[in-house]
N, C-alpha and C positions, 0 to 999 in steps of 0.2 A: 660727482661720484666719489665717495669715501674710498681710502686705501683698502680696508677689508672687502668692501663690495666689489671694487675693482679686481682684487685677487680672487674672489669667489667667481667672478664672471669669467676671468681668464682661465681658471680651474675647470669650470663647466665647459667651456668651448674647446679646450685642449682635450679633456676626457672625451667628449663626442667627436671630436675630430680624429681621435686616434682609434675609434671604434666605427669605422664607417659601415660595417655590417649592421650596426645598430640603427642607423638613421638613414642611409642611402634608400633602402627598400621602401621605408615608410614615406619619404619625400617623393620617390618616383612613382609609388603605386597609383596615386589619384590621376596623374597624368596618363599612365599606362591604361587605366581603366577608361578614361576619357577617350584615348585613341582606339580602344577596342570597341567601346559601346556608345560613346557620346558623339563621336565625329561622324554623324550619319546624315546631317541635313544642313540647311541653310537658313538664314533669317531669323526670326524669332525663336524658332525651335533650337537652333544652334546657341543662341544667346541664353536661353533658358537652360540648356545642357551645360554650357560653360559655367554659368553661375552655380548650378547644382553640384558640379563637381569641384568647383572652387570651395564651396562650403564643406563638402566631404573632405577635402584636403586639410581644411582647419580642424575638423573633428578628428581626423585620423592622426594627424601629427600632435595637435595639441592635447587632446584628452587621452587617447590611447597610448601614444609613445611616451609622453611625459609621465603620465600616470604609472606606466610600468617601470620607467627609469627610476622614478622616486621610490617605489617599492623595491627594487633591486639594490638601490643605494642604501636604503635603510638596514639591509642585511649585512653590509660590509663592515669589517673592523675599522675601516678608515673613516666611515661616517660616524661611528661611536667616538673615535678619536677626535675627529673634527668639531664635535659638539663641545669639547673641553677647551677649544681655542677661544681667545677673546674675539669679540665681535658679536654683532646682533644676530640672533637666530633667523630673522627675516632676510638676512643676506642670501641664504641658500635659496629661499623661495623667489626673491627677485632675481637672481641669477638664472633659475630655472624658467622663470617667466620670459626674461629677455632672450634666452637660448631658444625658447619655443617660438617666440615672435619672429626670430630670425629664420628658423627652419619653416615655419608656416608661410611666411613670405616667399621663401623659395619655392615651396610646393605649390602655392597659389599662382606664382609667376609662371610655372612650368605649365600648369593647366591653361592659363589665360594665353601664353605664347603658342601652345599646341593648338588651341582653338582658332587663333587667328591664322595659323599656318596651314592647318587642315580644312577648315570650313570657310564658308563665306559669312563670318559673324558680322552683323550689322548693329554695332553698339557704338554710341556716341561716348565722348569723354565724360559727360555727367553721369552716365549709367555705369562707366567703369569706376568712377570715383565712388558712387553709391556702394558698388560691389566691394570695393576696397574698404570703405568704412564698415560695411556689415562683417566682412571678414575679420577686420581688426577687432571690433566689439566682440564677435564670437570666439576669437582666438583668446582674448582674456578670459572670458566665461569657460571655454573648454579647457584651458590650461589650468585654471584654478580648480575646476572639478577634477581634473586628472591628478593634480597634485594632492588634493584632498583625498581622492580614492586611493591613491598610492601610499598617502600617509596612514591610512586606516587598514589597509590590506596587509 
């Protein structure tokens, strides 16, 4: 990781870390919805509910949250000043994608942990690995769509 990219990632994580009201509800919301509506069964139904809410966590955090954050960041004078700094413009996008991956991972892990804690989920390691890969691929797509939408809005 280059120096400007490392600095951009640190800035992104520090900014998000200092605004917990911005990301905490988004990360907790899929797990909360799962606890209210998804944790109602066992076996295959519980596994399907867990997977559905895990993918919802990916979309909620990756698409909506980071799309909104890009749109809000575009309006700030700091963003205009930041564009004058040396470094590649892609560093902001890469830092946003990395931050999104971290927060998506936390949101999905909360849903999966809650599913195992509340339900009798019968999922093997291979199925969990497939769910993780699907969530990883979907998080890239959702984050890029959110960033693109936030850049145009």
